ZADO-1210 file (C-alpha; in nm, 4 decimals, padded with zeros to 6 digits):
<atoms>
<atom x="00.0012" y="-00.0022" z="-00.0001" code="LEU" pos="1"/>
<atom x="00.3081" y="00.2264" z="00.0078" code="ASN" pos="2"/>
<atom x="00.2566" y="00.3876" z="-00.3272" code="SER" pos="3"/>
<atom x="00.1530" y="00.7522" z="-00.4130" code="ASP" pos="4"/>
<atom x="-00.1357" y="00.6166" z="-00.6208" code="GLU" pos="5"/>
<atom x="-00.2864" y="00.4035" z="-00.3365" code="VAL" pos="6"/>
<atom x="-00.2185" y="00.6909" z="-00.0871" code="ALA" pos="7"/>
<atom x="-00.4038" y="00.9333" z="-00.3108" code="SER" pos="8"/>
<atom x="-00.7033" y="00.6965" z="-00.3520" code="LEU" pos="9"/>
<atom x="-00.7312" y="00.6434" z="00.0318" code="LEU" pos="10"/>
<atom x="-00.7394" y="01.0149" z="00.0808" code="ALA" pos="11"/>
<atom x="-01.0432" y="01.0589" z="-00.1298" code="GLU" pos="12"/>
<atom x="-01.3393" y="01.1915" z="00.0747" code="PRO" pos="13"/>
<atom x="-01.5714" y="00.8984" z="-00.0244" code="TRP" pos="14"/>
<atom x="-01.3134" y="00.6370" z="00.1238" code="VAL" pos="15"/>
<atom x="-01.3083" y="00.5417" z="00.4843" code="ALA" pos="16"/>
<atom x="-00.9937" y="00.3536" z="00.5565" code="PRO" pos="17"/>
<atom x="-01.0146" y="00.1490" z="00.8917" code="ILE" pos="18"/>
<atom x="-00.7129" y="-00.0044" z="01.0622" code="LYS" pos="19"/>
<atom x="-00.7842" y="-00.2722" z="01.3357" code="ILE" pos="20"/>
<atom x="-00.5367" y="-00.3221" z="01.6121" code="ASP" pos="21"/>
<atom x="-00.5619" y="-00.6823" z="01.7394" code="LEU" pos="22"/>
<atom x="-00.2876" y="-00.6391" z="01.9985" code="THR" pos="23"/>
<atom x="-00.5637" y="-00.5958" z="02.2858" code="GLY" pos="24"/>
<atom x="-00.9154" y="-00.6903" z="02.3441" code="ASN" pos="25"/>
<atom x="-01.0688" y="-00.4972" z="02.0682" code="ASN" pos="26"/>
<atom x="-01.4293" y="-00.6001" z="02.0681" code="THR" pos="27"/>
<atom x="-01.5348" y="-00.3742" z="01.7631" code="GLU" pos="28"/>
<atom x="-01.2326" y="-00.4766" z="01.5724" code="GLY" pos="29"/>
<atom x="-01.2998" y="-00.8433" z="01.6204" code="ASN" pos="30"/>
<atom x="-01.6563" y="-00.7935" z="01.5399" code="ALA" pos="31"/>
<atom x="-01.5644" y="-00.6468" z="01.1980" code="MET" pos="32"/>
<atom x="-01.3198" y="-00.9154" z="01.1223" code="LEU" pos="33"/>
<atom x="-01.5935" y="-01.1758" z="01.2114" code="HIS" pos="34"/>
<atom x="-01.8347" y="-00.9740" z="00.9814" code="ALA" pos="35"/>
<atom x="-01.6159" y="-01.0228" z="00.6741" code="VAL" pos="36"/>
<atom x="-01.5404" y="-01.3963" z="00.7679" code="GLY" pos="37"/>
<atom x="-01.1746" y="-01.3727" z="00.8511" code="ARG" pos="38"/>
<atom x="-00.9543" y="-01.3109" z="01.1431" code="HIS" pos="39"/>
<atom x="-00.5960" y="-01.3049" z="01.0355" code="GLN" pos="40"/>
<atom x="-00.3670" y="-01.0172" z="00.9372" code="ILE" pos="41"/>
<atom x="-00.2841" y="-00.8620" z="00.7165" code="PRO" pos="42"/>
<atom x="-00.6226" y="-00.8483" z="00.5695" code="LEU" pos="43"/>
<atom x="-00.7521" y="-00.5859" z="00.3176" code="LEU" pos="44"/>
<atom x="-01.1269" y="-00.5560" z="00.2479" code="VAL" pos="45"/>
<atom x="-01.2572" y="-00.3167" z="-00.0015" code="VAL" pos="46"/>
<atom x="-01.6358" y="-00.2503" z="00.0393" code="ILE" pos="47"/>
<atom x="-01.8477" y="-00.0313" z="-00.1891" code="ALA" pos="48"/>
<atom x="-02.0764" y="00.2352" z="-00.0580" code="PRO" pos="49"/>
<atom x="-02.3706" y="00.0109" z="-00.1250" code="ASP" pos="50"/>
<atom x="-02.2090" y="-00.2628" z="00.1084" code="GLY" pos="51"/>
<atom x="-02.1007" y="-00.4921" z="-00.1692" code="GLN" pos="52"/>
<atom x="-01.7574" y="-00.6606" z="-00.0880" code="GLU" pos="53"/>
<atom x="-01.5465" y="-00.5850" z="-00.3834" code="VAL" pos="54"/>
<atom x="-01.2062" y="-00.7342" z="-00.2750" code="PHE" pos="55"/>
<atom x="-01.0837" y="-00.9435" z="00.0204" code="LYS" pos="56"/>
<atom x="-00.7286" y="-01.0890" z="00.0524" code="GLY" pos="57"/>
<atom x="-00.4344" y="-01.1171" z="00.2594" code="ASP" pos="58"/>
<atom x="-00.1843" y="-01.0797" z="-00.0186" code="PHE" pos="59"/>
<atom x="-00.2322" y="-00.8056" z="-00.2715" code="TYR" pos="60"/>
<atom x="-00.0397" y="-00.5830" z="-00.5370" code="THR" pos="61"/>
<atom x="-00.0685" y="-00.2079" z="-00.5897" code="VAL" pos="62"/>
<atom x="-00.2644" y="-00.2734" z="-00.9022" code="ASP" pos="63"/>
<atom x="-00.5170" y="-00.4969" z="-00.7287" code="GLN" pos="64"/>
<atom x="-00.5852" y="-00.2294" z="-00.4629" code="VAL" pos="65"/>
<atom x="-00.6249" y="00.0476" z="-00.7090" code="VAL" pos="66"/>
<atom x="-00.8491" y="-00.1682" z="-00.9229" code="GLU" pos="67"/>
<atom x="-01.0682" y="-00.2562" z="-00.6201" code="ALA" pos="68"/>
<atom x="-01.1060" y="00.0934" z="-00.4999" code="VAL" pos="69"/>
<atom x="-01.1945" y="00.2169" z="-00.8381" code="ASN" pos="70"/>
<atom x="-01.4446" y="-00.0646" z="-00.8757" code="GLU" pos="71"/>
<atom x="-01.6029" y="00.0200" z="-00.5367" code="ALA" pos="72"/>
<atom x="-01.6096" y="00.3950" z="-00.6661" code="LYS" pos="73"/>
<atom x="-01.8162" y="00.2931" z="-00.9649" code="SER" pos="74"/>
<atom x="-02.0787" y="00.1144" z="-00.7372" code="LEU" pos="75"/>
<atom x="-02.1516" y="00.4306" z="-00.5285" code="LYS" pos="76"/>
</atoms>
């Protein structure tokens, strides 16, 4: 995710990046991971504004992230 293109996309006003810290008893974070059906890190989930899951994976390239975020944008 360390690319200017991804950083620019994640800074868009319609994007709500969420980082979950699993080092403690994080009830809300664990609930979110349970909701997407995974409980490992790293995990990237891209969800469109309509709630549709566009991408979910624990290994991804910059191109995959850009494509998923742009697809989510098209579904808003």
